[in-house]
N, CA, C and O atoms as CSV, one atom per row, in Angstrom:
chain,resi,resn,atom,element,x,y,z
A,1,MET,N,N,31.108,149.148,104.232
A,1,MET,CA,C,32.038,148.184,103.699
A,1,MET,C,C,33.453,148.741,103.896
A,1,MET,O,O,33.733,149.898,103.584
A,2,LYS,N,N,34.331,147.888,104.419
A,2,LYS,CA,C,35.699,148.317,104.705
A,2,LYS,C,C,36.647,147.626,103.734
A,2,LYS,O,O,36.616,146.405,103.580
A,3,THR,N,N,37.495,148.425,103.078
A,3,THR,CA,C,38.487,147.841,102.181
A,3,THR,C,C,39.839,147.914,102.860
A,3,THR,O,O,40.174,148.904,103.509
A,4,SER,N,N,40.603,146.857,102.701
A,4,SER,CA,C,41.927,146.859,103.324
A,4,SER,C,C,42.972,147.074,102.236
A,4,SER,O,O,43.040,146.327,101.260
A,5,LEU,N,N,43.776,148.101,102.421
A,5,LEU,CA,C,44.838,148.412,101.488
A,5,LEU,C,C,46.171,148.098,102.144
A,5,LEU,O,O,46.363,148.334,103.336
A,6,SER,N,N,47.072,147.571,101.363
A,6,SER,CA,C,48.390,147.272,101.905
A,6,SER,C,C,49.170,148.571,102.100
A,6,SER,O,O,48.782,149.626,101.597
A,7,HIS,N,N,50.256,148.477,102.828
A,7,HIS,CA,C,51.102,149.648,103.043
A,7,HIS,C,C,51.611,150.192,101.716
A,7,HIS,O,O,51.689,151.404,101.516
A,8,ARG,N,N,51.952,149.292,100.825
A,8,ARG,CA,C,52.461,149.714,99.517
A,8,ARG,C,C,51.399,150.483,98.732
A,8,ARG,O,O,51.692,151.508,98.117
A,9,GLU,N,N,50.176,149.985,98.760
A,9,GLU,CA,C,49.088,150.657,98.046
A,9,GLU,C,C,48.809,152.043,98.644
A,9,GLU,O,O,48.565,153.007,97.919
A,10,LEU,N,N,48.850,152.120,99.979
A,10,LEU,CA,C,48.664,153.416,100.629
A,10,LEU,C,C,49.795,154.371,100.286
A,10,LEU,O,O,49.565,155.555,100.041
A,11,ALA,N,N,51.024,153.849,100.269
A,11,ALA,CA,C,52.172,154.678,99.919
A,11,ALA,C,C,52.047,155.176,98.486
A,11,ALA,O,O,52.365,156.330,98.197
A,12,GLU,N,N,51.585,154.313,97.591
A,12,GLU,CA,C,51.420,154.717,96.191
A,12,GLU,C,C,50.355,155.804,96.059
A,12,GLU,O,O,50.529,156.758,95.301
A,13,LEU,N,N,49.265,155.663,96.788
A,13,LEU,CA,C,48.221,156.703,96.754
A,13,LEU,C,C,48.779,158.028,97.253
A,13,LEU,O,O,48.514,159.078,96.668
A,14,GLY,N,N,49.547,157.980,98.326
A,14,GLY,CA,C,50.165,159.194,98.856
A,14,GLY,C,C,51.140,159.800,97.871
A,14,GLY,O,O,51.182,161.018,97.702
A,15,ALA,N,N,51.934,158.947,97.213
A,15,ALA,CA,C,52.912,159.432,96.240
A,15,ALA,C,C,52.208,160.079,95.055
A,15,ALA,O,O,52.635,161.128,94.572
A,16,ARG,N,N,51.137,159.461,94.590
A,16,ARG,CA,C,50.385,160.047,93.465
A,16,ARG,C,C,49.792,161.402,93.844
A,16,ARG,O,O,49.813,162.338,93.045
A,17,ALA,N,N,49.266,161.506,95.060
A,17,ALA,CA,C,48.693,162.773,95.519
A,17,ALA,C,C,49.781,163.837,95.604
A,17,ALA,O,O,49.563,164.982,95.208
A,18,ARG,N,N,50.951,163.466,96.118
A,18,ARG,CA,C,52.052,164.428,96.243
A,18,ARG,C,C,52.535,164.886,94.873
A,18,ARG,O,O,52.809,166.069,94.673
A,19,LEU,N,N,52.643,163.937,93.911
A,19,LEU,CA,C,53.062,164.313,92.556
A,19,LEU,C,C,52.071,165.287,91.923
A,19,LEU,O,O,52.470,166.231,91.240
A,20,ALA,N,N,50.792,165.057,92.150
A,20,ALA,CA,C,49.780,165.968,91.613
A,20,ALA,C,C,49.948,167.354,92.237
A,20,ALA,O,O,49.821,168.370,91.554
A,21,GLU,N,N,50.233,167.385,93.537
A,21,GLU,CA,C,50.455,168.660,94.224
A,21,GLU,C,C,51.690,169.370,93.670
A,21,GLU,O,O,51.670,170.583,93.459
A,22,ILE,N,N,52.754,168.620,93.437
A,22,ILE,CA,C,53.988,169.186,92.879
A,22,ILE,C,C,53.724,169.730,91.479
A,22,ILE,O,O,54.206,170.807,91.130
A,23,ASP,N,N,52.959,168.988,90.673
A,23,ASP,CA,C,52.632,169.451,89.323
A,23,ASP,C,C,51.875,170.775,89.369
A,23,ASP,O,O,52.128,171.671,88.563
A,24,ARG,N,N,50.940,170.896,90.321
A,24,ARG,CA,C,50.192,172.151,90.452
A,24,ARG,C,C,51.128,173.290,90.862
A,24,ARG,O,O,51.050,174.391,90.318
A,25,GLU,N,N,52.015,173.016,91.827
A,25,GLU,CA,C,52.956,174.039,92.282
A,25,GLU,C,C,53.887,174.463,91.146
A,25,GLU,O,O,54.187,175.647,90.993
A,26,ARG,N,N,54.339,173.496,90.355
A,26,ARG,CA,C,55.233,173.788,89.233
A,26,ARG,C,C,54.534,174.693,88.214
A,26,ARG,O,O,55.108,175.666,87.725
A,27,ALA,N,N,53.289,174.346,87.911
A,27,ALA,CA,C,52.527,175.144,86.953
A,27,ALA,C,C,52.359,176.579,87.461
A,27,ALA,O,O,52.467,177.531,86.689
A,28,GLU,N,N,52.095,176.728,88.765
A,28,GLU,CA,C,51.953,178.073,89.340
A,28,GLU,C,C,53.262,178.853,89.225
A,28,GLU,O,O,53.260,180.028,88.859
A,29,LEU,N,N,54.375,178.197,89.539
A,29,LEU,CA,C,55.676,178.858,89.460
A,29,LEU,C,C,56.012,179.271,88.029
A,29,LEU,O,O,56.532,180.363,87.802
A,30,LEU,N,N,55.716,178.406,87.073
A,30,LEU,CA,C,56.008,178.733,85.675
A,30,LEU,C,C,55.128,179.870,85.169
A,30,LEU,O,O,55.552,180.661,84.327
A,31,ARG,N,N,53.914,179.948,85.678
A,31,ARG,CA,C,53.063,181.078,85.304
A,31,ARG,C,C,53.617,182.378,85.893
A,31,ARG,O,O,53.602,183.424,85.245
A,32,ALA,N,N,54.101,182.291,87.126
A,32,ALA,CA,C,54.629,183.483,87.795
A,32,ALA,C,C,55.982,183.905,87.229
A,32,ALA,O,O,56.277,185.097,87.132
A,33,PHE,N,N,56.808,182.917,86.855
A,33,PHE,CA,C,58.160,183.188,86.359
A,33,PHE,C,C,58.395,182.427,85.051
A,33,PHE,O,O,59.077,181.403,85.050
A,34,PRO,N,N,57.843,182.912,83.952
A,34,PRO,CA,C,57.952,182.177,82.681
A,34,PRO,C,C,59.381,182.049,82.168
A,34,PRO,O,O,59.651,181.178,81.341
A,35,GLY,N,N,60.291,182.875,82.626
A,35,GLY,CA,C,61.669,182.826,82.149
A,35,GLY,C,C,62.500,181.703,82.730
A,35,GLY,O,O,63.656,181.536,82.344
A,36,ILE,N,N,61.942,180.925,83.652
A,36,ILE,CA,C,62.740,179.865,84.282
A,36,ILE,C,C,62.542,178.498,83.642
A,36,ILE,O,O,62.953,177.480,84.198
A,37,GLN,N,N,61.921,178.477,82.486
A,37,GLN,CA,C,61.734,177.198,81.780
A,37,GLN,C,C,63.087,176.566,81.515
A,37,GLN,O,O,64.031,177.265,81.148
A,38,ARG,N,N,63.197,175.282,81.690
A,38,ARG,CA,C,64.437,174.565,81.384
A,38,ARG,C,C,64.601,174.471,79.880
A,38,ARG,O,O,63.643,174.212,79.152
A,39,SER,N,N,65.821,174.684,79.425
A,39,SER,CA,C,66.027,174.639,77.987
A,39,SER,C,C,67.169,173.734,77.578
A,39,SER,O,O,67.390,173.545,76.382
A,40,SER,N,N,67.909,173.160,78.526
A,40,SER,CA,C,69.046,172.328,78.137
A,40,SER,C,C,68.566,170.964,77.663
A,40,SER,O,O,67.491,170.504,78.048
A,41,ALA,N,N,69.368,170.330,76.831
A,41,ALA,CA,C,68.996,169.030,76.256
A,41,ALA,C,C,68.854,167.967,77.324
A,41,ALA,O,O,68.056,167.043,77.167
A,42,SER,N,N,69.613,168.074,78.415
A,42,SER,CA,C,69.553,167.051,79.452
A,42,SER,C,C,68.206,167.058,80.170
A,42,SER,O,O,67.834,166.063,80.791
A,43,HIS,N,N,67.472,168.169,80.092
A,43,HIS,CA,C,66.186,168.257,80.751
A,43,HIS,C,C,65.039,168.313,79.761
A,43,HIS,O,O,63.891,168.536,80.147
A,44,ALA,N,N,65.335,168.118,78.518
A,44,ALA,CA,C,64.309,168.270,77.491
A,44,ALA,C,C,63.335,167.103,77.472
A,44,ALA,O,O,62.264,167.204,76.872
A,45,GLY,N,N,63.688,165.998,78.119
A,45,GLY,CA,C,62.783,164.875,78.204
A,45,GLY,C,C,63.030,163.862,77.108
A,45,GLY,O,O,64.001,163.961,76.358
A,46,PRO,N,N,62.141,162.888,77.023
A,46,PRO,CA,C,62.321,161.840,76.029
A,46,PRO,C,C,62.223,162.391,74.608
A,46,PRO,O,O,61.451,163.310,74.335
A,47,GLY,N,N,62.989,161.833,73.746
A,47,GLY,CA,C,62.970,162.265,72.358
A,47,GLY,C,C,63.970,163.364,72.067
A,47,GLY,O,O,64.172,163.736,70.911
A,48,ALA,N,N,64.597,163.886,73.114
A,48,ALA,CA,C,65.590,164.939,72.905
A,48,ALA,C,C,66.846,164.315,72.305
A,48,ALA,O,O,67.269,163.235,72.718
A,49,VAL,N,N,67.421,164.981,71.358
A,49,VAL,CA,C,68.597,164.454,70.681
A,49,VAL,C,C,69.830,165.195,71.174
A,49,VAL,O,O,69.882,166.425,71.161
A,50,ARG,N,N,70.814,164.428,71.607
A,50,ARG,CA,C,72.080,165.019,72.018
A,50,ARG,C,C,73.080,164.818,70.905
A,50,ARG,O,O,73.258,163.712,70.396
A,51,ARG,N,N,73.724,165.896,70.539
A,51,ARG,CA,C,74.749,165.788,69.513
A,51,ARG,C,C,76.060,165.397,70.175
A,51,ARG,O,O,76.395,165.887,71.253
A,52,SER,N,N,76.788,164.519,69.526
A,52,SER,CA,C,78.077,164.145,70.079
A,52,SER,C,C,79.140,165.120,69.596
A,52,SER,O,O,79.011,165.734,68.537
A,53,ARG,N,N,80.173,165.246,70.381
A,53,ARG,CA,C,81.250,166.163,70.053
A,53,ARG,C,C,82.083,165.549,68.938
A,53,ARG,O,O,82.410,164.363,68.979
A,54,THR,N,N,82.420,166.345,67.960
A,54,THR,CA,C,83.257,165.839,66.881
A,54,THR,C,C,84.720,166.046,67.239
A,54,THR,O,O,85.104,167.092,67.763
A,55,ILE,N,N,85.520,165.049,66.953
A,55,ILE,CA,C,86.940,165.079,67.262
A,55,ILE,C,C,87.706,165.016,65.956
A,55,ILE,O,O,87.415,164.192,65.089
A,56,SER,N,N,88.681,165.888,65.825
A,56,SER,CA,C,89.457,165.930,64.590
A,56,SER,C,C,90.317,164.676,64.475
A,56,SER,O,O,90.640,164.055,65.487
A,57,PRO,N,N,90.689,164.300,63.258
A,57,PRO,CA,C,91.565,163.136,63.078
A,57,PRO,C,C,92.890,163.281,63.836
A,57,PRO,O,O,93.412,162.298,64.360
A,58,ALA,N,N,93.430,164.494,63.895
A,58,ALA,CA,C,94.682,164.706,64.621
A,58,ALA,C,C,94.486,164.446,66.114
A,58,ALA,O,O,95.346,163.852,66.763
A,59,ALA,N,N,93.359,164.890,66.651
A,59,ALA,CA,C,93.079,164.665,68.067
A,59,ALA,C,C,92.896,163.182,68.347
A,59,ALA,O,O,93.362,162.676,69.368
A,60,LYS,N,N,92.217,162.482,67.440
A,60,LYS,CA,C,92.038,161.037,67.604
A,60,LYS,C,C,93.389,160.330,67.625
A,60,LYS,O,O,93.604,159.403,68.404
A,61,LYS,N,N,94.282,160.774,66.770
A,61,LYS,CA,C,95.615,160.176,66.692
A,61,LYS,C,C,96.373,160.389,68.007
A,61,LYS,O,O,97.006,159.466,68.520
A,62,ARG,N,N,96.304,161.610,68.548
A,62,ARG,CA,C,96.969,161.909,69.822
A,62,ARG,C,C,96.378,161.070,70.958
A,62,ARG,O,O,97.103,160.540,71.801
A,63,MET,N,N,95.064,160.963,70.961
A,63,MET,CA,C,94.398,160.173,71.996
A,63,MET,C,C,94.800,158.708,71.887
A,63,MET,O,O,95.044,158.050,72.898
A,64,SER,N,N,94.868,158.204,70.676
A,64,SER,CA,C,95.255,156.819,70.450
A,64,SER,C,C,96.678,156.567,70.932
A,64,SER,O,O,96.942,155.564,71.595
A,65,ALA,N,N,97.593,157.472,70.603
A,65,ALA,CA,C,98.979,157.324,71.041
A,65,ALA,C,C,99.061,157.385,72.561
A,65,ALA,O,O,99.810,156.623,73.173
A,66,GLY,N,N,98.311,158.271,73.163
A,66,GLY,CA,C,98.309,158.384,74.625
A,66,GLY,C,C,97.793,157.126,75.289
A,66,GLY,O,O,98.328,156.694,76.310
A,67,MET,N,N,96.748,156.530,74.711
A,67,MET,CA,C,96.206,155.301,75.297
A,67,MET,C,C,97.167,154.133,75.118
A,67,MET,O,O,97.280,153.279,75.997
A,68,ARG,N,N,97.860,154.095,73.978
A,68,ARG,CA,C,98.861,153.032,73.792
A,68,ARG,C,C,99.950,153.138,74.859
A,68,ARG,O,O,100.373,152.127,75.422
A,69,LYS,N,N,100.406,154.371,75.139
A,69,LYS,CA,C,101.413,154.591,76.189
A,69,LYS,C,C,100.865,154.158,77.552
A,69,LYS,O,O,101.557,153.501,78.330
A,70,TYR,N,N,99.622,154.533,77.826
A,70,TYR,CA,C,98.987,154.201,79.095
A,70,TYR,C,C,98.951,152.693,79.303
A,70,TYR,O,O,99.346,152.194,80.356
A,71,TRP,N,N,98.470,151.966,78.282
A,71,TRP,CA,C,98.357,150.521,78.416
A,71,TRP,C,C,99.732,149.858,78.467
A,71,TRP,O,O,99.893,148.847,79.151
A,72,ALA,N,N,100.717,150.391,77.770
A,72,ALA,CA,C,102.066,149.844,77.835
A,72,ALA,C,C,102.623,149.996,79.256
A,72,ALA,O,O,103.202,149.056,79.801
A,73,ARG,N,N,102.446,151.177,79.851
A,73,ARG,CA,C,102.899,151.405,81.230
A,73,ARG,C,C,102.190,150.471,82.196
A,73,ARG,O,O,102.810,149.890,83.087
A,74,ARG,N,N,100.908,150.336,82.014
A,74,ARG,CA,C,100.119,149.481,82.905
A,74,ARG,C,C,100.546,148.023,82.788
A,74,ARG,O,O,100.655,147.322,83.795
A,75,LYS,N,N,100.786,147.568,81.572
A,75,LYS,CA,C,101.226,146.194,81.356
A,75,LYS,C,C,102.599,145.970,81.992
A,75,LYS,O,O,102.841,144.918,82.582
A,76,ALA,N,N,103.506,146.958,81.877
A,76,ALA,CA,C,104.836,146.850,82.479
A,76,ALA,C,C,104.730,146.792,84.001
A,76,ALA,O,O,105.452,146.025,84.639
A,77,GLN,N,N,103.849,147.586,84.585
A,77,GLN,CA,C,103.677,147.577,86.036
A,77,GLN,C,C,103.146,146.229,86.503
A,77,GLN,O,O,103.584,145.718,87.534
A,78,GLN,N,N,102.220,145.653,85.770
A,78,GLN,CA,C,101.679,144.352,86.144
A,78,GLN,C,C,102.750,143.275,86.047
A,78,GLN,O,O,102.808,142.370,86.880
A,79,ALA,N,N,103.595,143.374,85.030
A,79,ALA,CA,C,104.682,142.401,84.884
A,79,ALA,C,C,105.646,142.512,86.066
A,79,ALA,O,O,106.105,141.494,86.584
A,80,GLN,N,N,105.954,143.725,86.494
A,80,GLN,CA,C,106.851,143.925,87.639
A,80,GLN,C,C,106.235,143.342,88.901
A,80,GLN,O,O,106.946,142.735,89.703
A,81,ARG,N,N,104.962,143.507,89.094
A,81,ARG,CA,C,104.288,142.964,90.286
A,81,ARG,C,C,104.333,141.443,90.291
A,81,ARG,O,O,104.493,140.833,91.348
A,82,LYS,N,N,104.194,140.826,89.127
A,82,LYS,CA,C,104.235,139.366,89.052
A,82,LYS,C,C,105.623,138.839,89.377
A,82,LYS,O,O,105.754,137.774,89.980
A,83,GLN,N,N,106.662,139.573,88.984
A,83,GLN,CA,C,108.038,139.143,89.238
A,83,GLN,C,C,108.407,139.313,90.703
A,83,GLN,O,O,109.224,138.555,91.225
A,84,ALA,N,N,107.831,140.272,91.360
A,84,ALA,CA,C,108.216,140.563,92.742
A,84,ALA,C,C,107.624,139.590,93.726
A,84,ALA,O,O,107.860,139.708,94.929
């Protein structure tokens, strides 16, 4: 009995086989070099909690003033372009 698989199905089978091979290689490497485990939050996987940076009220005030200046300059430039 001959089964016909589409190119996509064959590609998926190949991808699954390759992922299994990569998983085996990874496990071997981690056994050989246990100190190379990833420890940063960006690689911790799902459920990892990232803490946000806290900004002091003074810093927020400076940032706010800077953004007001930025938008004022940008608005003035747009007005000049419309007049020209």
